C-alpha positions in Angstrom: -49.7 -65.2 53.2 -52.6 -65.1 55.8 -53.4 -67.4 58.8 -56.5 -68.0 61.1 -56.3 -68.5 64.9 -59.3 -69.3 67.1 -59.5 -68.2 70.5 -58.8 -70.8 73.0 -57.2 -73.1 70.5 -53.5 -73.1 69.8 -53.9 -74.4 66.4 -53.8 -72.0 63.5 -54.5 -72.2 59.7 -52.0 -70.6 57.4 -52.3 -70.0 53.6 -49.9 -70.3 51.1 -47.6 -67.4 50.0 -49.3 -64.8 47.9 -46.8 -62.4 45.6 -47.5 -58.8 45.1 -46.3 -57.7 41.8 -45.7 -53.8 41.3 -45.9 -52.7 37.7 -44.3 -49.5 36.4 -41.6 -48.0 34.3 -38.5 -49.8 34.2 -36.0 -47.5 32.1 -36.1 -44.4 30.1 -34.0 -42.5 27.7 -32.6 -39.9 29.8 -31.0 -38.1 26.9 -31.8 -38.7 23.4 -29.3 -37.2 20.8 -30.1 -35.9 17.4 -28.7 -33.6 14.9 -30.4 -30.3 13.9 -32.8 -31.0 10.8 -32.7 -34.7 11.6 -34.8 -36.9 14.3 -34.3 -38.2 17.8 -36.0 -41.0 19.6 -37.0 -41.4 23.2 -38.0 -44.8 24.7 -40.0 -45.6 27.6 -39.8 -49.2 29.0 -42.4 -50.6 31.2 -43.5 -53.9 32.7 -45.8 -55.7 30.3 -46.7 -59.0 32.0 -48.2 -60.1 35.3 -45.6 -62.0 37.6 -46.3 -64.7 40.1 -43.2 -64.7 42.2 -40.2 -62.8 43.3 -38.2 -64.5 40.7 -40.3 -62.7 38.1 -41.7 -65.8 36.6 -44.8 -64.8 34.5 -48.3 -65.6 35.6 -49.8 -68.1 33.2 -53.5 -68.6 32.1 -55.2 -71.8 31.5 -53.6 -72.3 28.2 -50.1 -71.7 29.7 -49.7 -68.3 28.0 -48.3 -65.4 29.7 -50.8 -62.9 31.1 -50.2 -59.4 29.8 -50.8 -56.2 31.7 -53.0 -54.2 29.5 -51.8 -50.4 29.3 -52.0 -47.2 27.3 -48.9 -45.2 26.7 -49.1 -41.4 26.3 -46.2 -38.8 25.8 -45.9 -35.2 27.0 -43.6 -32.2 26.1 -42.8 -29.1 28.1 -43.6 -26.1 25.8 -41.3 -23.3 26.8 -43.5 -20.7 25.3 -46.3 -21.3 27.7 -44.2 -23.0 30.5 -47.0 -26.0 30.4 -46.7 -29.7 29.7 -48.5 -30.5 26.5 -49.6 -33.6 24.6 -47.2 -34.6 21.8 -50.4 -34.9 19.8 -50.4 -31.0 19.6 -47.2 -31.0 17.7 -47.3 -33.1 14.3 -43.4 -33.5 14.4 -43.9 -35.9 17.3 -44.7 -39.7 16.5 -45.7 -42.3 19.0 -44.6 -45.6 17.6 -45.8 -49.0 18.3 -44.8 -50.7 21.5 -42.8 -53.9 21.3 -42.7 -56.4 23.9 -39.5 -58.2 24.8 -38.9 -60.6 27.8 -41.7 -59.0 29.6 -40.7 -55.5 29.0 -42.7 -53.1 26.8 -40.7 -50.8 24.7 -42.6 -47.8 23.7 -40.7 -45.2 21.5 -41.3 -41.4 20.8 -39.9 -39.8 17.7 -39.2 -36.2 17.1 -38.6 -35.3 13.6 -37.0 -31.9 12.2 -34.9 -31.0 15.0 -34.3 -27.3 15.4 -31.3 -25.8 16.8 -33.1 -24.0 19.6 -34.5 -27.3 20.9 -31.4 -28.4 22.7 -32.6 -29.5 26.3 -36.2 -30.0 25.1 -38.1 -32.1 27.9 -40.5 -35.0 27.3 -42.0 -37.7 29.6 -44.1 -40.8 29.2 -47.2 -42.1 30.9 -48.3 -45.7 31.4 -52.0 -46.2 32.2 -52.5 -49.8 33.5 -55.9 -51.3 33.0 -57.6 -53.0 36.0 -57.8 -56.9 35.8 -59.8 -58.2 38.7 -59.6 -61.6 37.6 -55.9 -61.6 38.0 -56.2 -59.3 41.0 -54.5 -56.4 38.9 -55.5 -53.1 40.1 -55.0 -50.3 37.3 -53.2 -46.9 37.7 -51.1 -44.2 36.0 -47.6 -44.3 36.1 -45.4 -41.2 34.8 -41.7 -41.2 34.1 -39.2 -38.8 35.0 -38.2 -36.1 32.5 -36.2 -37.0 29.6 -34.2 -34.3 27.6 -33.4 -33.8 24.0 -29.5 -33.2 23.4 -28.5 -31.9 20.2 -25.5 -33.4 18.5 -24.2 -30.2 16.4 -21.3 -27.8 15.9 -22.1 -25.1 18.5 -19.4 -22.7 17.5 -16.6 -22.2 14.9 -14.3 -19.2 15.4 -11.1 -18.0 13.8 -8.3 -16.4 15.8 -8.4 -13.7 13.3 -11.3 -12.9 10.9 -9.5 -10.0 9.2 -5.9 -11.1 9.0 -3.2 -9.6 6.9 -1.6 -11.7 4.2 0.9 -13.8 6.0 -0.7 -14.2 9.2 -1.4 -17.4 11.0 -4.9 -18.4 11.7 -6.3 -20.9 14.3 -9.8 -22.2 13.5 -11.6 -23.7 16.6 -14.8 -25.9 15.9 -16.9 -27.0 18.9 -19.5 -29.8 18.7 -21.6 -31.6 21.1 -22.5 -35.3 20.7 -22.8 -38.6 22.4 -20.0 -39.9 20.5 -17.1 -38.0 18.9 -17.8 -37.0 15.3 -15.3 -36.7 12.4 -14.3 -33.3 11.8 -13.6 -31.8 8.3 -12.5 -28.1 7.4 -13.1 -26.9 3.9 -13.9 -23.8 2.0 -16.3 -22.8 -0.8 -17.8 -26.1 -1.2 -14.3 -27.7 -1.7 -13.2 -30.9 0.1 -10.4 -29.0 1.7 -9.5 -25.4 2.3 -8.7 -23.5 -0.8 -4.9 -23.6 -1.3 -4.9 -20.5 -3.4 -5.4 -18.5 -0.3 -4.5 -20.6 2.7 -1.7 -22.9 3.6 -2.1 -25.7 6.0 0.2 -25.4 9.2 -1.2 -28.0 11.2 -4.0 -30.7 10.5 -7.1 -30.8 12.7 -6.5 -32.0 16.4 -9.4 -33.1 18.3 -10.1 -33.2 22.1 -13.0 -34.5 24.2 -14.4 -33.6 27.4 -17.6 -35.4 28.2 -20.1 -34.9 25.3 -18.0 -31.7 24.0 -15.7 -32.1 21.2 -13.2 -29.5 20.1 -11.2 -29.4 16.8 -8.3 -27.1 16.1 -7.0 -26.5 12.8 -4.0 -24.0 12.0 -3.6 -22.4 8.7 -1.7 -19.4 7.1 -3.2 -16.7 5.0 -1.0 -16.6 2.0 -3.0 -14.2 -0.4 -5.5 -11.4 0.1 -9.0 -12.2 -0.8 -10.7 -9.0 0.2 -11.3 -8.0 -3.4 -13.7 -10.9 -3.6 -15.5 -10.3 -0.2 -13.4 -12.8 1.8 -13.8 -16.5 1.8 -16.3 -18.8 3.7 -14.7 -21.7 5.7 -16.8 -24.5 6.9 -16.5 -26.9 9.7 -18.3 -30.2 9.3 -19.1 -32.7 12.2 -20.1 -36.0 10.8 -22.0 -38.3 13.3 -22.4 -41.0 11.0 -25.2 -42.4 8.7 -27.8 -42.6 11.7 -27.5 -39.2 12.7 -25.9 -37.2 9.9 -23.9 -34.1 9.8 -23.7 -30.4 11.5 -21.9 -27.6 10.1 -21.0 -24.0 10.9 -19.3 -21.5 8.8 -17.0 -18.5 9.4 -15.9 -15.8 6.9 -12.3 -15.1 6.8 -11.3 -11.9 4.9 -7.5 -11.6 4.4 -6.3 -8.0 3.7 -3.2 -6.7 2.2 0.0 -6.1 4.5 0.8 -2.5 3.8 4.2 -3.0 5.5 5.2 -5.0 2.3 3.8 -2.4 -0.2 6.4 -0.5 -1.9 6.3 3.3 -1.0 6.9 5.3 -4.2 8.3 8.9 -4.1 9.0 11.5 -6.6 11.5 13.1 -4.3 15.2 12.7 -5.3 17.2 10.3 -3.0 19.7 11.8 -0.6 18.6 15.4 -0.7 18.0 15.1 3.2 14.2 14.8 3.2 12.8 12.5 5.8 9.9 10.0 5.7 8.0 9.1 8.7 5.6 6.1 8.7 2.5 5.9 10.9 0.8 2.7 11.9 -2.9 3.8 12.1 -3.8 0.6 14.1 -6.4 -0.4 11.6 -4.1 -2.1 9.2 -3.5 1.1 7.2 0.0 2.9 7.1 0.7 6.6 6.3 3.8 7.8 5.1 4.8 11.7 5.4 7.6 13.2 3.7 9.3 16.2 5.2 11.6 18.5 3.5 15.1 19.6 4.8 15.4 22.8 6.7 16.6 25.6 4.6 20.3 26.7 4.7 22.2 29.5 3.3 23.0 27.5 0.2 19.7 25.7 -0.4 16.0 26.3 0.1 13.4 23.5 0.0 9.6 23.7 -1.2 7.3 20.7 -1.3 5.9 20.3 -4.8 2.5 18.1 -5.1 0.8 16.9 -8.1 -2.5 15.2 -8.7 -1.1 12.0 -7.8 1.4 13.0 -5.1 1.3 14.5 -1.7 3.1 15.1 1.6 1.2 12.3 3.1 0.1 9.2 1.5 -1.9 6.3 3.0 -2.1 2.5 2.2 -5.3 0.9 2.3 -5.4 -2.7 3.5 -8.3 -3.3 1.2 -6.5 -2.5 -2.0 -2.7 -2.8 -1.1 -2.3 0.7 -2.8 -1.1 4.0 -1.6 -3.3 7.1 -2.2 -2.2 9.2 -3.8 0.3 7.0 -5.4 3.7 9.1 -4.7 5.0 11.1 -2.0 5.7 14.5 -3.3 9.0 16.0 -4.3 11.0 18.3 -2.1 12.4 20.9 -4.7 15.7 22.2 -3.9 16.4 25.8 -4.9 19.9 27.1 -4.7 21.1 30.7 -5.0 22.4 32.2 -8.0 26.2 32.5 -7.4 27.5 33.0 -11.0 26.5 34.7 -14.2 27.9 35.4 -17.7 27.3 37.1 -20.9 29.0 38.0 -24.2 29.3 40.7 -27.0 30.2 40.1 -30.6 31.9 42.0 -33.4 31.6 41.4 -37.1 35.1 41.7 -38.6 34.4 40.3 -42.0 35.8 43.3 -43.7 39.0 43.5 -41.6 42.3 41.8 -42.3 43.0 41.5 -38.5 41.4 38.6 -36.7 41.9 39.1 -32.9 41.8 36.1 -30.7 42.1 33.8 -33.7 43.9 30.6 -32.7 44.9 29.9 -36.3 45.1 33.5 -38.1 48.7 35.1 -38.4 47.3 38.5 -37.3 46.4 37.2 -33.9 49.4 38.1 -32.2 50.8 40.7 -29.9 48.1 42.5 -28.3 45.6 40.7 -30.6 46.6 37.4 -29.2 43.9 35.3 -27.4 45.8 35.7 -24.1 46.2 39.5 -24.5 42.6 39.9 -25.6 41.4 38.1 -22.4 43.6 40.4 -20.2 41.9 43.3 -21.8 38.3 42.2 -21.3 38.6 40.9 -17.6 41.0 43.8 -16.5 39.9 45.6 -13.3 42.3 48.6 -13.7 42.1 49.7 -17.4 40.4 52.9 -17.6 38.7 52.2 -21.0 39.0 48.5 -22.0 37.1 45.4 -20.5 33.7 44.5 -19.2 34.4 46.0 -15.8 32.7 49.2 -17.4 29.6 47.6 -18.5 28.9 44.8 -15.8 27.1 46.2 -12.8 28.4 43.7 -10.2 32.0 44.5 -11.3 31.4 48.2 -11.3 29.8 47.9 -7.8 32.3 45.3 -6.4 29.7 42.7 -5.8 31.5 40.1 -8.0 34.8 39.1 -9.4 35.7 37.6 -12.7 36.0 33.9 -13.2 39.3 34.1 -14.8 39.2 30.4 -16.0 36.0 30.7 -18.1 36.2 34.3 -19.3 37.8 34.8 -22.8 37.4 35.1 -26.3 37.3 33.3 -29.5 37.1 33.8 -33.3 34.6 32.3 -35.5 36.0 32.2 -39.0 32.8 31.0 -40.4 30.7 33.8 -39.4 33.5 36.3 -39.2 32.6 37.1 -35.6 34.9 38.0 -32.6 33.1 36.8 -29.5 34.1 38.3 -26.0 32.6 36.4 -23.1 32.7 37.2 -19.3 31.9 34.9 -16.5 31.5 36.3 -12.8 31.2 34.9 -9.4 29.0 36.9 -7.1 30.3 37.8 -3.6 26.9 37.1 -2.0 24.4 34.7 -3.8 21.0 35.9 -4.7 17.7 33.9 -4.7 15.9 35.3 -7.7 16.6 35.5 -11.4 15.6 39.1 -11.4 18.3 39.9 -8.8 20.9 38.0 -10.6 20.2 39.5 -14.0 20.4 43.1 -12.5 23.8 42.3 -11.3 25.5 40.4 -14.0 23.7 41.3 -17.4 25.9 43.7 -19.5 24.7 47.3 -19.7 24.4 48.9 -23.2 27.2 50.2 -25.0 30.6 49.0 -26.5 33.1 46.9 -24.7 36.6 48.3 -26.0 39.5 46.0 -26.5 41.5 48.5 -28.5 42.8 51.7 -27.4 43.3 50.5 -23.9 45.0 52.3 -21.1 47.1 49.3 -20.1 50.0 47.9 -21.7 49.4 44.3 -23.4 52.6 43.2 -24.8 52.7 45.6 -27.4 56.0 45.4 -29.7 58.6 48.1 -29.1 58.7 48.7 -32.8 55.2 49.4 -34.1 54.3 48.2 -37.5 51.1 48.8 -39.5 49.0 46.6 -37.2 49.9 48.5 -34.2 48.1 51.5 -35.6 44.7 49.9 -36.0 42.2 51.4 -33.4 39.2 49.3 -34.6 37.3 52.5 -34.7 36.2 51.1 -38.0 34.5 48.0 -36.7 30.9 47.4 -37.6 28.8 46.8 -34.4 26.3 44.0 -34.8 23.2 44.7 -33.0 21.1 42.2 -31.6 17.3 42.2 -32.4 15.2 41.6 -29.3 12.4 39.8 -31.1 14.5 36.8 -32.2 18.0 37.4 -31.4 19.1 37.4 -34.9 22.0 39.7 -36.2 21.1 42.9 -38.3 22.4 42.9 -41.7 25.8 44.1 -42.6 26.3 47.2 -44.5 27.9 47.3 -47.8 31.6 47.1 -47.6 33.7 49.7 -49.1 37.5 50.4 -49.1 37.0 53.1 -46.4 35.9 50.7 -43.9 38.5 48.0 -44.6 41.6 47.8 -42.7 44.5 47.5 -45.2 48.0 46.7 -43.8 50.7 48.9 -45.0 53.3 47.4 -47.3 56.7 48.1 -46.3 58.7 49.0 -49.4 62.4 48.6 -49.2 64.2 51.5 -50.4 68.1 52.0 -50.7 67.9 55.5 -49.3 66.9 56.9 -46.0 65.3 60.0 -47.8 62.8 57.5 -49.8 62.0 55.6 -46.6 61.0 58.7 -44.8 58.8 59.9 -47.6 56.8 56.6 -47.8 56.1 56.4 -44.0 55.0 60.0 -44.0 52.5 59.3 -46.8 51.3 56.2 -45.0 50.8 58.0 -41.7 48.9 60.7 -43.2 46.5 58.1 -45.0 46.1 56.2 -41.8 45.0 59.2 -39.7 42.5 60.1 -42.4 40.9 56.6 -42.5 40.7 56.7 -38.6 38.6 59.8 -38.8 36.2 58.3 -41.4 35.6 55.1 -39.4 35.0 56.6 -35.9 31.2 56.8 -36.7 31.0 53.1 -37.8 32.5 51.9 -34.7 29.3 52.5 -32.7 27.3 50.3 -34.6 29.4 47.2 -35.1 29.0 45.0 -32.1 26.2 42.7 -30.4 25.8 42.1 -26.7 24.5 38.5 -25.7 23.6 37.5 -22.2 24.6 33.9 -21.6 22.3 33.9 -18.4 
């Protein structure tokens, strides 16, 4: 109000009250939320009418209508690139929408379309330019708002506790999103509505926690099968903010590898031969297996035998779940030669006596199997036995295996087979060494005319006179080990048992025995030459 006072007069004149109305911006959208790719809207609320009193009653015109405060609304945004404020008209994505008056308040919206993920925190402000109205005592002026900020409602991160798990590992997926309100979270893979159950098994459903405008969802799953051969699998986290704002999404690729600790280790090595296998974890999901052969001993030597698909060290790749090479190599065990054997054969087709036969009546006395065996393995007989032809027996470096050595008669082939087995006093490691010790030397092994006594009968009959000087030696051909053909038989090469003729007088018996003795001596002289060509030696080694 105003009043007038005159000098010298106590009276005064006072006007009625006058209301001062200050127009300006009443409210702004401090933070406008939007989803990337969608739009966000800011709003600037300002006084739109003239007011006549402190109550806010509108000033009315002559027609009793409210008097509006004419104004022009403009918007600006802060350009980070130039660090300057620019008019929104310089970016076509901005749209200044028409103002709406409601209860004396002008609502002026600004829309920003096609939000970008790097525009979080974008600043805008509005300006109200009031026009002067002198008739209603309104003085014009420019009023600017405080800064308003764009807040993006979006998934800010999606992480996996393990992006390269091994089959069987548990994985926690953490999806963080911002928004004015909590969105609905969903985890899925490869466009499915859920995570692919072929490769993952849910352990715990998504749990969401909120702190201010930050929302965090945790989902726990288990990798149950390798997917490395298909390049891994894309897992999505979707945050749904509703129809007005839309959805935001982020992805993470989880590649599940093979667990080499569960892959079978294959080996060409014989079990329980003393070899050791050491496993090394290389720290990158791969495992290496290495086989070490046993140390050599006096009775065994070991060497590693590798092939194109086996080696001393093999490594399992977590990308394939396969060891390369496929097998651990073999530890080959070499044992020294401690035994040897051999045999010699006599063709007795044209002889009546069948020494060492198990069925023929002539195989008795010194021609019995047990006595023939004694002859051939004798270590004292000066003529008979293998001791004269086997090097290690001659040198004392081996002994006869009395259980295995022996003889037999093959009636189908009319062959007498004499076999010897020896045990080396000191084993040797090479076949050459063994053969030099145990292979029979050339020459005849005698089993007749021996120096020792082998159960001969006190009374000699015709069989006791057989010296076997007439045996045909069967020579072995070196090329194919077949037997040489037999010479034609004749009476001079046959052994004929004397027939004892009973006589009634001592004189007649004396005459007959004398004749027989002379004939037998003659036959022996004729057969000596044949003996040296009637046997074959066969090495059993």
